[in-house]
C-alpha positions in Angstrom: -9.2 31.6 27.1 -8.7 29.8 24.4 -5.7 26.7 24.6 -4.4 27.0 21.5 -5.4 27.5 17.1 -4.5 24.3 15.1 -5.9 24.0 11.0 -8.2 21.0 9.9 -7.4 19.4 6.8 -10.4 18.0 5.2 -9.8 14.8 2.9 -11.5 11.7 1.3 -10.8 9.2 2.7 -6.7 9.5 3.0 -6.0 11.3 6.6 -4.4 9.0 8.2 -2.0 8.9 4.4 -1.8 11.8 4.1 -1.0 12.3 8.3 2.0 10.0 7.6 3.7 12.3 4.8 3.2 14.5 6.7 4.8 13.2 9.0 7.5 11.9 6.8 8.7 14.9 5.5 9.0 17.4 8.6 11.5 17.0 11.0 10.4 17.2 14.7 6.9 15.5 13.2 4.4 12.4 14.8 1.0 10.8 14.8 -1.0 12.2 18.3 -4.0 10.6 17.6 -5.2 8.2 14.6 -9.0 7.6 14.4 -11.6 6.3 11.7 -12.3 9.8 11.7 -9.6 12.6 12.2 -5.9 11.6 12.4 -3.8 14.3 14.3 -0.6 15.2 13.9 2.3 17.1 14.2 4.8 18.8 12.7 7.2 20.9 13.5 5.8 21.0 16.6 2.6 22.4 15.7 -1.0 21.2 15.6 -2.5 20.4 12.7 -5.9 18.0 12.4 -6.6 15.4 9.2 -10.3 14.8 8.8 -11.7 11.9 6.9 -15.0 13.6 5.7 -15.5 12.5 2.3 -15.8 14.3 -1.4 -18.0 17.4 -0.5 -15.4 19.5 0.1 -11.6 20.5 -1.6 -8.5 22.5 -1.5 -7.8 25.0 -3.6 -5.2 28.6 -3.0 -6.6 30.3 -0.7 -5.8 28.9 1.7 -1.4 27.7 2.1 1.4 26.7 4.0 4.7 28.8 3.8 7.8 27.7 4.6 10.4 29.7 4.9 14.4 28.4 3.9 17.1 29.6 4.9 19.6 27.4 2.2 18.8 26.3 -1.6 19.4 22.8 -0.6 15.7 23.7 1.5 13.8 24.6 -1.2 15.2 22.2 -3.7 14.2 19.1 -0.7 10.5 20.7 0.1 10.2 21.7 -3.9 10.8 17.7 -4.5 9.6 16.4 -2.1 5.8 18.0 -2.7 6.2 18.0 -6.6 7.4 14.3 -7.1 3.3 13.6 -7.3 2.5 17.2 -6.9 1.7 20.0 -9.2 4.7 22.8 -9.4 2.8 26.6 -9.7 4.8 30.3 -10.8 6.7 32.5 -7.6 6.8 29.5 -5.5 3.6 27.9 -5.2 3.6 24.8 -5.4 0.6 21.5 -4.9 0.8 18.7 -3.1 -0.1 15.4 -3.9 -3.1 15.8 -2.0 -4.1 18.8 -3.0 -2.8 20.8 -0.8 -1.2 24.4 -1.0 2.4 25.8 -0.5 4.5 28.6 -0.9 8.2 27.2 -0.7 10.0 31.0 -0.2 13.6 31.8 0.6 13.7 33.5 4.4 16.4 36.4 2.7 12.7 37.6 0.4 11.0 40.2 3.3 14.8 41.5 3.2 15.7 41.3 -0.1 11.8 42.9 -0.7 12.2 45.5 1.7 14.8 47.1 0.0 13.3 50.4 -2.0 15.9 49.5 -5.4 16.2 46.0 -5.4 12.2 45.3 -5.2 11.6 45.4 -8.5 14.3 43.9 -9.8 13.7 40.9 -7.4 9.7 41.5 -7.6 10.9 40.8 -11.4 12.9 37.8 -10.5 10.5 36.2 -8.6 8.3 36.6 -11.3 9.2 34.3 -13.8 10.6 31.4 -11.3 8.6 28.2 -10.9 11.2 27.2 -7.7 13.3 29.8 -6.1 16.6 30.7 -6.9 18.1 32.0 -3.5 21.5 32.6 -5.9 18.6 34.6 -8.6 17.0 36.6 -6.4 20.2 38.4 -4.4 21.6 39.0 -7.4 18.9 40.7 -9.5 
């Protein structure tokens, strides 16, 4: 029987720096184990492994982490924190300074997209956005 499943993120010598950064971003987060090869941390109560694997592999948008936010302030916080040294994309996507992809989305988005009349307008609105604007989506 499986005890748990958790992601392993491959870094080029930046595992500890990344784990410390992510722990500083999320409440309820801490380093669990720190070795030269692997740093294990808990972010918002979820286990992550950061591996110093070398330069062979790089992150891509094929894997991203979704952060559902209740308020615009939460969206602004995560967006500003991750793009400070990272890179904005579109539709709530960004890459942090390590190249890890994140989706910063309002928790209300699923509900808005289930409304058959409103969904096309909401989609048209967010397709023009980089960082999500909850008020604009609700008013679409």
